[in-house]
C-alpha positions as CSV (number, residue, x, y, z in Angstrom):
1,M,6.5,3.1,0.2
2,T,7.5,3.0,-3.5
3,T,7.4,-0.8,-3.7
4,L,3.8,-0.9,-2.4
5,L,2.2,-1.9,-5.7
6,N,5.3,-3.7,-7.1
7,D,4.8,-6.6,-4.7
8,Q,2.0,-8.1,-6.7
9,V,1.9,-11.9,-6.9
10,Q,0.9,-13.0,-10.4
11,P,-0.2,-16.7,-10.3
12,G,1.0,-19.1,-12.9
13,E,-1.1,-22.1,-14.1
14,D,0.1,-24.4,-11.3
15,D,-0.6,-21.7,-8.7
16,V,-4.1,-21.2,-10.1
17,R,-4.8,-25.0,-9.7
18,T,-3.3,-25.2,-6.3
19,A,-5.2,-22.0,-5.1
20,D,-8.4,-23.5,-6.4
21,V,-8.0,-26.7,-4.4
22,V,-6.8,-25.0,-1.2
23,L,-9.5,-22.4,-1.5
24,A,-12.2,-25.1,-1.3
25,R,-10.6,-26.5,1.9
26,V,-10.1,-23.1,3.6
27,T,-13.7,-22.0,2.7
28,D,-15.1,-25.3,3.9
29,Y,-13.2,-24.9,7.2
30,L,-14.4,-21.3,7.7
31,T,-18.0,-22.3,6.8
32,R,-18.1,-25.2,9.2
33,H,-16.6,-23.0,12.0
34,P,-18.3,-19.6,11.5
35,D,-17.6,-18.6,15.2
36,G,-14.4,-20.6,15.3
37,P,-11.3,-19.9,17.4
38,R,-9.6,-16.6,17.2
39,E,-6.4,-18.4,16.3
40,V,-6.1,-21.2,13.7
41,R,-3.4,-23.8,13.7
42,L,-1.9,-24.7,10.3
43,R,0.3,-27.8,9.9
44,V,3.2,-27.6,7.4
45,A,3.1,-30.8,5.3
46,E,6.9,-31.4,5.0
47,D,7.8,-31.5,8.7
48,G,4.5,-31.4,10.5
49,E,5.4,-28.1,12.2
50,E,2.4,-26.1,13.3
51,L,1.9,-22.4,12.7
52,V,-0.6,-20.4,14.7
53,V,-2.3,-17.5,12.8
54,P,-5.1,-15.1,13.6
55,R,-8.5,-16.2,12.2
56,G,-8.7,-12.8,10.3
57,A,-5.5,-13.7,8.5
58,V,-7.1,-17.0,7.4
59,E,-10.2,-15.1,6.2
60,L,-7.9,-12.7,4.2
61,F,-6.0,-15.7,2.9
62,A,-9.3,-17.1,1.5
63,R,-9.9,-13.9,-0.4
64,I,-6.4,-14.0,-1.8
65,L,-6.8,-17.6,-2.8
66,A,-10.1,-16.7,-4.6
67,H,-8.3,-14.1,-6.7
68,M,-5.4,-16.4,-7.4
69,A,-7.8,-19.3,-8.4
70,A,-9.4,-16.9,-10.9
71,G,-5.9,-16.2,-12.3
72,Q,-5.8,-12.6,-11.0
73,G,-2.7,-11.0,-9.5
74,V,-2.9,-10.0,-5.9
75,S,-1.4,-7.3,-3.8
76,V,-1.9,-6.7,-0.1
77,V,-2.0,-3.0,0.9
78,P,-2.3,-1.8,4.5
79,T,-5.4,0.3,5.0
80,N,-3.4,3.1,6.6
81,A,-1.0,3.3,3.6
82,E,-0.7,6.5,1.6
83,L,-0.4,6.3,-2.1
84,T,1.1,8.5,-4.7
85,T,-1.3,9.8,-7.4
86,Q,0.2,7.3,-9.8
87,Q,-0.2,4.4,-7.5
88,A,-3.8,5.4,-6.7
89,A,-4.5,5.8,-10.5
90,D,-3.1,2.4,-11.1
91,L,-5.3,0.8,-8.4
92,L,-8.4,2.5,-9.9
93,N,-7.2,1.6,-13.4
94,V,-7.6,5.2,-14.6
95,S,-5.1,7.8,-15.9
96,R,-3.3,10.0,-13.5
97,P,-4.9,13.2,-14.9
98,Y,-8.3,11.6,-14.4
99,L,-7.5,10.8,-10.8
100,I,-6.2,14.4,-10.3
101,G,-9.6,15.6,-11.5
102,L,-11.4,13.4,-8.9
103,L,-9.1,14.8,-6.2
104,D,-9.7,18.4,-7.3
105,A,-13.5,17.8,-7.4
106,G,-13.4,16.5,-3.8
107,E,-14.4,13.0,-4.8
108,I,-11.4,11.5,-3.0
109,D,-9.8,12.8,0.2
110,Y,-6.1,13.5,0.1
111,R,-3.4,15.5,1.7
112,K,-0.4,17.5,0.4
113,V,3.1,16.7,1.3
114,G,5.0,19.7,-0.1
115,K,3.6,20.0,-3.6
116,H,2.8,16.3,-3.9
117,R,-0.6,14.7,-3.2
118,R,-0.9,11.6,-1.0
119,I,-4.1,9.5,-0.9
120,R,-4.9,7.1,1.9
121,V,-6.1,3.7,0.8
122,T,-9.1,4.1,3.1
123,S,-10.1,7.2,1.1
124,L,-9.7,5.3,-2.2
125,L,-11.8,2.4,-1.0
126,A,-14.5,4.8,0.3
127,Y,-14.6,6.4,-3.2
128,L,-14.9,2.9,-4.8
129,R,-17.8,2.0,-2.5
130,R,-19.6,5.2,-3.3
131,D,-18.9,4.8,-7.0
132,D,-20.2,1.2,-7.0
133,Q,-23.3,2.3,-5.2
134,R,-24.0,5.1,-7.8
135,R,-23.5,2.6,-10.6
136,R,-25.9,0.1,-9.0
137,E,-28.5,2.8,-8.5
138,A,-28.1,3.9,-12.1
139,A,-28.5,0.3,-13.4
140,D,-31.6,-0.1,-11.2
141,E,-33.1,3.1,-12.6
142,L,-32.4,2.0,-16.2
143,T,-34.0,-1.4,-15.4
144,A,-37.1,0.3,-14.0
145,L,-37.4,2.6,-17.0
146,T,-37.0,-0.3,-19.4
147,Q,-39.8,-2.2,-17.6
148,E,-42.0,0.9,-17.4
149,M,-41.6,1.4,-21.2
150,G,-42.4,-2.3,-21.8
151,L,-39.1,-2.9,-23.6
152,T,-38.4,-6.2,-21.8
């Protein structure tokens, strides 16, 4: 699984514009059909051929388009994937030694394969959710203290 993070799609200017237009149409469709069919039919413009895809894939596609429309690169990583410490550090945008510290502190679950650590994407996402929640709580506390001290 060494190519896991190397498959990133980095949109160019034309891709950003196209993604923005298509995102509006896909989002509109999903909004108008919140309990829509489990399968969605897509028509290919050139030859009119229809593709049938699961609704979940269309919802994921909308998220991908949103990132591309914002000019951000996108990678799709299966939730059961196991990452090396370098891949996980890259996803978190931290150094590998910092990640190792998080692993050793029990912040992120991992397993050992021989002497190498492997981190499940689900464990990494769980850590990110917990970290985001801690950050929100800290920001709320600072806001409350600021208001209490009359600094606003």
